[in-house]
C-alpha positions in Angstrom: 13.6 60.9 46.7 15.5 64.4 48.3 18.0 66.5 45.8 20.8 68.1 46.7 21.7 71.1 44.2 25.4 72.4 44.0 25.8 75.7 42.9 28.8 77.2 40.8 29.3 80.5 42.3 31.4 83.0 39.4 32.2 85.7 42.2 35.5 83.3 43.6 38.2 82.2 41.2 36.9 79.3 39.7 39.4 75.9 39.6 39.1 72.5 38.2 39.4 71.3 41.7 36.9 73.5 43.2 34.5 71.2 40.9 35.9 67.7 43.3 35.5 69.4 46.2 31.8 71.0 46.0 30.9 67.4 45.2 33.2 65.4 48.3 30.7 68.2 50.4 27.6 66.5 48.8 28.9 62.7 48.6 30.5 62.5 52.0 30.6 59.9 54.4 27.2 60.2 56.2 25.0 61.4 53.7 21.7 59.4 54.4 20.2 60.5 50.8 20.1 56.9 48.9 20.4 59.3 45.4 22.1 62.8 44.7 21.9 64.6 41.8 24.8 67.1 40.9 24.0 70.1 38.8 26.9 72.2 37.4 25.4 75.6 36.0 27.7 77.4 33.3 26.3 81.2 33.0 26.3 82.8 30.1 28.5 85.8 29.4 31.1 84.7 32.6 34.2 82.5 32.5 31.8 79.7 33.2 32.5 78.2 29.4 36.0 79.0 29.0 36.9 77.3 32.6 35.0 73.9 31.2 37.5 74.1 28.3 40.3 74.7 30.1 39.4 71.5 32.4 38.4 69.1 29.5 41.6 70.3 27.5 43.5 69.2 30.9 41.1 65.8 31.9 42.4 65.0 28.0 46.3 65.4 28.8 45.9 63.2 31.8 44.9 60.6 30.0 46.8 61.2 27.0 50.1 61.0 30.0 48.6 57.7 31.4 48.5 56.6 28.1 51.6 57.0 26.5 50.2 59.1 24.4 51.6 62.8 24.8 55.1 64.6 24.7 56.5 67.7 27.2 55.8 69.8 24.7 51.8 69.0 24.7 51.5 69.3 28.5 53.6 72.9 27.9 50.8 74.2 25.5 48.4 73.3 28.3 49.8 75.4 30.3 50.8 78.5 28.3 46.9 78.8 28.6 46.1 82.1 29.6 43.5 85.4 28.4 44.4 88.5 27.2 41.9 91.2 27.9 40.5 91.2 24.1 39.4 87.7 25.4 38.5 88.7 28.5 36.0 91.5 27.0 34.6 88.9 24.4 33.5 86.3 26.8 32.1 88.7 29.0 29.9 89.7 26.5 29.1 86.4 25.6 29.7 86.2 22.0 28.5 83.2 20.3 32.1 82.8 18.1 33.8 81.8 21.3 32.3 78.2 21.1 33.3 77.9 17.7 36.6 79.5 18.6 37.2 77.0 21.6 36.0 73.9 19.0 38.7 75.4 16.1 41.2 75.3 19.1 40.6 71.9 20.4 40.4 70.4 16.5 44.0 72.8 15.9 45.7 71.3 19.4 44.5 67.6 18.2 45.9 67.7 14.8 48.9 69.0 16.0 49.9 66.5 18.5 48.6 63.8 15.7 51.4 65.8 13.1 54.2 65.2 15.8 53.1 61.6 16.4 53.5 61.4 12.8 56.2 62.8 12.4 58.2 61.3 15.2 56.2 57.8 14.3 58.8 57.9 10.5 61.8 58.8 12.1 61.8 56.1 14.2 60.5 54.1 10.9 63.5 55.8 9.1 65.8 54.9 11.7 64.6 51.2 11.4 65.2 51.2 7.6 68.8 52.8 8.0 69.9 50.0 10.0 68.0 47.0 7.9 70.9 46.3 5.5 73.4 45.8 8.4 70.9 43.2 10.2 70.1 41.2 6.9 74.3 40.7 6.4 75.1 39.7 9.8 72.2 37.4 9.4 73.3 36.2 6.1 76.5 35.7 7.8 75.1 33.9 11.2 73.6 31.6 8.3 76.7 30.6 6.2 78.4 30.1 9.4 75.3 27.6 10.6 75.8 25.8 7.5 79.3 25.2 7.5 79.0 24.2 11.6 76.4 21.8 10.5 78.5 20.0 8.1 81.5 20.3 10.2 79.9 18.6 13.4 78.8 15.7 11.1 82.2 14.9 10.5 83.9 14.8 13.8 81.1 14.4 15.9 82.1 11.3 18.3 80.4 9.2 21.4 82.0 9.8 25.0 82.5 7.4 27.6 80.4 8.0 31.0 83.8 10.0 32.8 84.7 11.9 29.9 81.4 12.8 30.0 81.4 12.8 33.7 84.5 15.2 33.8 83.3 17.5 31.0 80.1 17.8 33.1 82.2 19.0 36.0 84.5 21.4 34.2 81.3 23.3 32.9 80.0 23.8 36.4 83.3 24.6 38.4 84.1 26.8 35.4 80.5 28.9 35.7 80.9 28.9 39.5 84.6 30.1 39.6 84.0 33.0 36.8 80.4 34.7 38.0 80.1 38.0 37.5 83.7 37.7 36.0 84.7 40.6 33.1 86.4 38.6 30.6 85.1 35.7 28.5 86.6 31.8 29.5 87.0 28.7 27.2 86.7 26.0 29.7 87.5 23.0 26.8 86.7 21.4 23.3 84.0 19.7 22.9 82.4 18.0 19.7 85.2 20.3 18.1 83.4 23.1 19.5 84.6 25.7 21.7 82.8 26.1 24.9 82.7 29.4 26.5 81.4 30.7 29.9 80.2 34.3 28.8 81.7 37.5 30.6 79.2 38.9 33.8 78.0 35.7 34.0 75.1 34.3 37.1 74.4 30.9 38.2 70.9 31.7 38.1 70.9 32.5 34.6 74.1 30.5 33.6 74.3 30.0 30.1 77.6 29.2 27.6 78.6 29.7 23.9 79.8 26.7 21.6 81.7 28.4 19.7 82.9 27.2 15.5 82.4 29.3 12.5 79.7 30.4 14.3 79.0 31.4 18.1 75.8 30.0 20.1 74.5 31.0 23.5 73.1 27.6 25.1 71.3 28.0 28.5 72.6 26.0 31.2 70.1 25.7 33.7 70.6 25.3 37.9 70.6 21.5 37.4 74.6 19.9 37.0 73.5 16.9 35.8 71.3 18.5 32.5 74.5 20.8 31.1 76.4 18.6 29.1 72.6 17.4 27.5 71.7 20.6 27.0 74.5 21.2 24.4 74.1 17.8 23.0 70.8 18.0 22.4 71.6 21.8 20.5 74.1 20.3 18.5 71.9 17.1 17.1 69.2 20.1 16.4 71.7 22.3 14.6 69.1 21.9 11.9 66.4 24.0 14.0 68.7 26.3 14.5 69.0 27.6 11.1 65.7 27.6 10.0 65.3 30.2 12.9 67.9 32.0 11.6 66.4 32.0 8.0 62.9 32.7 9.4 64.6 35.8 10.7 66.0 36.6 7.3 62.7 36.1 5.5 61.2 38.6 8.9 63.9 41.4 7.8 63.3 41.1 4.3 59.7 42.0 5.3 59.4 44.3 7.6 62.2 46.3 5.1 59.3 46.5 2.2 56.7 47.2 5.3 58.5 50.2 6.1 59.4 51.5 2.6 55.0 51.5 2.2 54.7 52.9 5.3 57.2 56.2 4.4 56.0 56.1 0.8 52.7 57.5 1.9 51.5 60.9 1.6 49.8 61.1 4.8 49.4 64.0 7.2 48.2 66.8 9.2 49.8 69.4 7.7 47.3 70.9 5.0 44.2 70.7 7.9 46.4 72.7 10.4 46.8 75.3 7.9 43.5 75.9 7.4 42.7 75.5 10.7 44.6 78.3 12.1 43.3 80.8 9.1 39.8 80.3 10.5 40.9 81.0 13.9 42.8 84.5 12.8 39.4 85.2 10.7 37.1 84.0 14.3 40.0 86.4 16.1 39.7 89.2 14.1 35.7 89.3 14.4 36.3 89.1 18.4 38.7 91.6 18.1 41.4 89.3 19.7 43.4 89.0 16.6 47.3 89.3 18.1 49.7 92.4 16.1 52.7 90.4 16.4 
Protein backbone atom coordinates (compact mmCIF):
# COMPACT_ATOMS: atom_id res chain seq x y z
CA UNK A 1 0.00 0.00 0.00
CA UNK A 2 1.08 3.55 -0.63
CA UNK A 3 2.15 5.54 2.40
CA UNK A 4 1.89 9.31 2.58
CA UNK A 5 3.94 11.04 5.27
CA UNK A 6 2.91 14.40 6.77
CA UNK A 7 5.87 16.41 8.09
CA UNK A 8 5.44 19.10 10.71
CA UNK A 9 7.68 22.02 9.75
CA UNK A 10 8.73 24.20 12.66
CA UNK A 11 9.78 27.19 10.57
CA UNK A 12 6.23 28.58 10.68
CA UNK A 13 4.00 29.39 13.68
CA UNK A 14 2.28 26.22 14.87
CA UNK A 15 -1.37 26.09 15.84
CA UNK A 16 -3.63 23.17 16.88
CA UNK A 17 -5.70 23.77 13.73
CA UNK A 18 -2.60 23.05 11.60
CA UNK A 19 -2.82 19.36 12.54
CA UNK A 20 -6.40 19.09 11.26
CA UNK A 21 -5.64 21.08 8.10
CA UNK A 22 -2.59 18.92 7.38
CA UNK A 23 -4.55 15.68 7.68
CA UNK A 24 -7.35 17.15 5.58
CA UNK A 25 -4.98 17.62 2.66
CA UNK A 26 -4.15 13.90 2.76
CA UNK A 27 -7.57 12.42 3.55
CA UNK A 28 -9.50 14.68 1.18
CA UNK A 29 -12.03 13.44 -1.34
CA UNK A 30 -10.38 11.98 -4.41
CA UNK A 31 -7.54 10.21 -2.63
CA UNK A 32 -7.38 6.75 -4.25
CA UNK A 33 -5.13 5.11 -1.63
CA UNK A 34 -6.77 2.34 0.37
CA UNK A 35 -4.91 3.36 3.52
CA UNK A 36 -3.04 6.44 4.61
CA UNK A 37 -0.51 6.58 7.46
CA UNK A 38 -0.14 9.96 9.12
CA UNK A 39 3.13 10.53 10.96
CA UNK A 40 3.57 13.39 13.38
CA UNK A 41 7.14 14.28 14.20
CA UNK A 42 8.18 16.14 17.33
CA UNK A 43 11.60 17.69 17.05
CA UNK A 44 13.76 17.62 20.15
CA UNK A 45 14.80 21.02 21.38
CA UNK A 46 11.96 22.76 19.53
CA UNK A 47 8.59 24.20 20.49
CA UNK A 48 6.82 21.02 19.33
CA UNK A 49 6.56 19.45 22.78
CA UNK A 50 5.20 22.64 24.28
CA UNK A 51 2.73 23.06 21.41
CA UNK A 52 1.47 19.51 21.80
CA UNK A 53 1.12 20.12 25.51
CA UNK A 54 -1.13 23.12 24.80
CA UNK A 55 -3.16 21.05 22.34
CA UNK A 56 -3.61 18.27 24.88
CA UNK A 57 -4.70 20.72 27.56
CA UNK A 58 -7.19 22.46 25.27
CA UNK A 59 -8.60 19.16 23.99
CA UNK A 60 -9.21 18.07 27.58
CA UNK A 61 -10.87 21.42 28.23
CA UNK A 62 -13.22 20.90 25.26
CA UNK A 63 -14.13 17.43 26.56
CA UNK A 64 -14.80 18.83 30.03
CA UNK A 65 -16.98 21.62 28.62
CA UNK A 66 -19.10 19.14 26.65
CA UNK A 67 -19.56 16.99 29.75
CA UNK A 68 -20.37 20.00 31.94
CA UNK A 69 -17.35 19.49 34.22
CA UNK A 70 -15.56 22.79 33.73
CA UNK A 71 -15.96 26.39 34.78
CA UNK A 72 -15.13 29.73 33.15
CA UNK A 73 -12.10 30.03 35.43
CA UNK A 74 -10.67 26.79 34.02
CA UNK A 75 -11.04 28.10 30.46
CA UNK A 76 -9.24 31.29 31.44
CA UNK A 77 -6.39 29.22 32.86
CA UNK A 78 -5.80 27.69 29.43
CA UNK A 79 -6.09 30.98 27.55
CA UNK A 80 -3.49 32.56 29.85
CA UNK A 81 -0.83 29.95 29.02
CA UNK A 82 2.10 31.95 27.66
CA UNK A 83 5.90 31.68 27.53
CA UNK A 84 8.41 34.12 28.92
CA UNK A 85 11.97 34.47 27.56
CA UNK A 86 13.49 32.10 30.14
CA UNK A 87 11.02 29.34 29.23
CA UNK A 88 11.73 29.82 25.53
CA UNK A 89 15.44 29.37 26.23
CA UNK A 90 14.83 26.16 28.21
CA UNK A 91 12.71 24.72 25.41
CA UNK A 92 15.26 25.60 22.75
CA UNK A 93 18.07 23.91 24.69
CA UNK A 94 16.00 20.72 24.99
CA UNK A 95 16.39 20.37 28.77
CA UNK A 96 14.90 17.00 29.94
CA UNK A 97 13.36 18.75 32.94
CA UNK A 98 10.82 20.27 30.54
CA UNK A 99 8.98 16.94 30.27
CA UNK A 100 8.81 16.65 34.05
CA UNK A 101 7.62 20.23 34.30
CA UNK A 102 4.81 19.58 31.80
CA UNK A 103 3.71 16.48 33.70
CA UNK A 104 3.73 18.29 37.05
CA UNK A 105 1.84 21.23 35.58
CA UNK A 106 -0.82 18.90 34.15
CA UNK A 107 -1.22 17.16 37.50
CA UNK A 108 -1.38 20.49 39.34
CA UNK A 109 -4.10 21.85 37.07
CA UNK A 110 -6.06 18.62 37.40
CA UNK A 111 -5.89 18.77 41.20
CA UNK A 112 -6.84 22.45 41.26
CA UNK A 113 -9.89 21.71 39.11
CA UNK A 114 -10.89 18.78 41.34
CA UNK A 115 -10.44 20.92 44.45
CA UNK A 116 -12.69 23.62 43.00
CA UNK A 117 -15.35 21.07 42.14
CA UNK A 118 -15.09 19.58 45.62
CA UNK A 119 -15.51 22.98 47.28
CA UNK A 120 -18.50 23.81 45.07
CA UNK A 121 -20.09 20.44 45.88
CA UNK A 122 -19.59 20.97 49.61
CA UNK A 123 -21.13 24.45 49.37
CA UNK A 124 -24.18 23.03 47.56
CA UNK A 125 -24.51 20.31 50.21
CA UNK A 126 -24.31 22.88 53.02
CA UNK A 127 -27.05 24.95 51.35
CA UNK A 128 -29.21 21.85 50.94
CA UNK A 129 -28.62 20.84 54.56
CA UNK A 130 -29.58 24.32 55.76
CA UNK A 131 -32.97 24.04 54.00
CA UNK A 132 -33.85 20.51 55.17
CA UNK A 133 -35.17 21.33 58.70
CA UNK A 134 -37.81 23.69 57.27
CA UNK A 135 -38.75 21.09 54.67
CA UNK A 136 -39.14 18.43 57.37
CA UNK A 137 -41.40 20.67 59.43
CA UNK A 138 -43.50 21.46 56.36
CA UNK A 139 -43.75 17.76 55.52
CA UNK A 140 -44.89 16.98 59.06
CA UNK A 141 -47.54 19.70 58.82
CA UNK A 142 -48.85 18.25 55.54
CA UNK A 143 -49.03 14.79 57.15
CA UNK A 144 -51.02 16.13 60.12
CA UNK A 145 -53.42 17.96 57.80
CA UNK A 146 -53.81 14.86 55.65
CA UNK A 147 -54.72 12.74 58.69
CA UNK A 148 -57.34 15.34 59.69
CA UNK A 149 -58.76 15.39 56.15
CA UNK A 150 -59.02 11.59 56.07
CA UNK A 151 -61.11 11.67 59.26
CA UNK A 152 -63.12 14.62 57.96
CA UNK A 153 -63.91 12.93 54.65
CA UNK A 154 -65.04 9.72 56.36
CA UNK A 155 -67.49 11.72 58.41
CA UNK A 156 -69.02 13.97 55.75
CA UNK A 157 -68.92 12.13 52.42
CA UNK A 158 -72.25 11.56 50.71
CA UNK A 159 -73.74 10.17 47.52
CA UNK A 160 -74.50 12.70 44.78
CA UNK A 161 -77.40 12.15 42.39
CA UNK A 162 -76.55 11.90 38.66
CA UNK A 163 -77.95 15.38 37.96
CA UNK A 164 -75.94 16.81 40.88
CA UNK A 165 -72.76 15.19 39.63
CA UNK A 166 -73.41 16.56 36.13
CA UNK A 167 -73.87 20.05 37.54
CA UNK A 168 -70.61 19.82 39.55
CA UNK A 169 -68.73 18.52 36.50
CA UNK A 170 -70.05 21.37 34.32
CA UNK A 171 -69.10 23.97 36.90
CA UNK A 172 -65.54 22.66 37.11
CA UNK A 173 -65.12 22.40 33.35
CA UNK A 174 -66.51 25.88 32.68
CA UNK A 175 -64.43 27.40 35.48
CA UNK A 176 -61.24 25.99 33.95
CA UNK A 177 -62.13 27.49 30.56
CA UNK A 178 -63.14 30.86 31.99
CA UNK A 179 -60.10 31.17 34.26
CA UNK A 180 -57.45 30.01 31.79
CA UNK A 181 -54.26 32.05 32.37
CA UNK A 182 -56.06 34.08 35.04
CA UNK A 183 -53.77 35.78 37.54
CA UNK A 184 -55.88 34.85 40.56
CA UNK A 185 -56.94 31.63 42.24
CA UNK A 186 -60.71 31.04 42.07
CA UNK A 187 -63.06 28.97 44.23
CA UNK A 188 -65.61 27.09 42.13
CA UNK A 189 -67.72 25.19 44.70
CA UNK A 190 -67.61 22.92 47.73
CA UNK A 191 -67.73 19.19 46.97
CA UNK A 192 -67.78 16.47 49.64
CA UNK A 193 -66.94 19.17 52.18
CA UNK A 194 -63.78 20.25 50.29
CA UNK A 195 -63.27 23.53 48.43
CA UNK A 196 -62.53 23.07 44.73
CA UNK A 197 -60.15 25.81 43.57
CA UNK A 198 -58.97 26.75 40.08
CA UNK A 199 -55.26 27.72 40.33
CA UNK A 200 -53.90 30.89 38.78
CA UNK A 201 -52.25 30.76 35.34
CA UNK A 202 -53.86 27.44 34.48
CA UNK A 203 -54.10 26.10 30.91
CA UNK A 204 -56.69 23.68 29.51
CA UNK A 205 -53.98 21.42 28.13
CA UNK A 206 -52.48 20.88 31.62
CA UNK A 207 -55.50 21.55 33.79
CA UNK A 208 -55.58 20.70 37.49
CA UNK A 209 -57.55 21.85 40.53
CA UNK A 210 -56.83 22.22 44.21
CA UNK A 211 -58.87 20.20 46.68
CA UNK A 212 -58.66 22.07 49.98
CA UNK A 213 -59.75 21.64 53.59
CA UNK A 214 -57.10 21.29 56.33
CA UNK A 215 -54.58 20.55 53.61
CA UNK A 216 -54.35 21.60 49.97
CA UNK A 217 -53.91 18.96 47.25
CA UNK A 218 -53.38 19.21 43.49
CA UNK A 219 -55.50 16.89 41.34
CA UNK A 220 -54.91 16.61 37.58
CA UNK A 221 -58.07 17.02 35.46
CA UNK A 222 -57.01 15.88 32.02
CA UNK A 223 -58.86 17.27 28.99
CA UNK A 224 -62.05 15.16 28.99
CA UNK A 225 -65.00 16.76 30.78
CA UNK A 226 -66.52 13.37 31.64
CA UNK A 227 -63.51 12.29 33.70
CA UNK A 228 -62.93 15.41 35.80
CA UNK A 229 -65.22 14.60 38.71
CA UNK A 230 -64.12 10.95 38.63
CA UNK A 231 -60.52 12.08 39.19
CA UNK A 232 -61.53 14.09 42.25
CA UNK A 233 -63.52 11.12 43.62
CA UNK A 234 -60.56 8.80 43.11
CA UNK A 235 -58.27 11.16 44.97
CA UNK A 236 -60.63 11.49 47.94
CA UNK A 237 -61.19 7.74 48.12
CA UNK A 238 -57.43 7.17 48.01
CA UNK A 239 -56.47 9.62 50.75
CA UNK A 240 -54.59 6.82 52.53
CA UNK A 241 -52.31 6.43 49.53
CA UNK A 242 -51.53 10.13 49.54
CA UNK A 243 -50.74 9.98 53.26
CA UNK A 244 -48.35 7.10 52.62
CA UNK A 245 -46.52 9.10 49.95
CA UNK A 246 -46.15 12.03 52.34
CA UNK A 247 -44.71 9.76 55.02
CA UNK A 248 -42.25 8.27 52.53
CA UNK A 249 -41.22 11.82 51.57
CA UNK A 250 -40.56 12.63 55.23
CA UNK A 251 -38.33 9.59 55.65
CA UNK A 252 -36.40 10.53 52.51
CA UNK A 253 -35.72 14.00 53.92
CA UNK A 254 -34.46 12.53 57.20
CA UNK A 255 -32.26 10.06 55.34
CA UNK A 256 -30.91 12.80 53.11
CA UNK A 257 -29.94 14.87 56.15
CA UNK A 258 -27.90 11.95 57.51
CA UNK A 259 -26.23 11.39 54.12
CA UNK A 260 -25.20 15.05 53.84
CA UNK A 261 -23.87 15.10 57.41
CA UNK A 262 -21.73 12.05 56.64
CA UNK A 263 -20.48 13.56 53.37
CA UNK A 264 -19.54 16.87 54.98
CA UNK A 265 -17.75 15.05 57.79
CA UNK A 266 -15.25 13.63 55.31
CA UNK A 267 -11.86 15.36 55.32
CA UNK A 268 -10.97 14.54 51.73
CA UNK A 269 -9.40 17.18 49.55
CA UNK A 270 -6.49 18.06 47.30
CA UNK A 271 -4.94 20.88 49.32
CA UNK A 272 -1.90 18.91 50.47
CA UNK A 273 -1.04 17.48 47.07
CA UNK A 274 -1.50 20.93 45.47
CA UNK A 275 0.99 22.36 47.95
CA UNK A 276 3.49 19.57 47.22
CA UNK A 277 3.13 19.97 43.45
CA UNK A 278 3.65 23.73 43.67
CA UNK A 279 6.85 23.21 45.64
CA UNK A 280 8.08 20.60 43.15
CA UNK A 281 7.33 22.94 40.24
CA UNK A 282 9.13 25.78 42.00
CA UNK A 283 12.22 23.56 42.37
CA UNK A 284 12.07 22.53 38.72
CA UNK A 285 11.70 26.16 37.61
CA UNK A 286 14.67 27.10 39.75
CA UNK A 287 16.78 24.41 38.08
CA UNK A 288 15.60 25.53 34.68
CA UNK A 289 16.29 29.16 35.51
CA UNK A 290 12.72 30.18 34.80
CA UNK A 291 11.59 30.85 38.37
CA UNK A 292 9.70 34.12 38.53
CA UNK A 293 10.44 36.82 41.07
CA UNK A 294 7.26 38.27 42.53
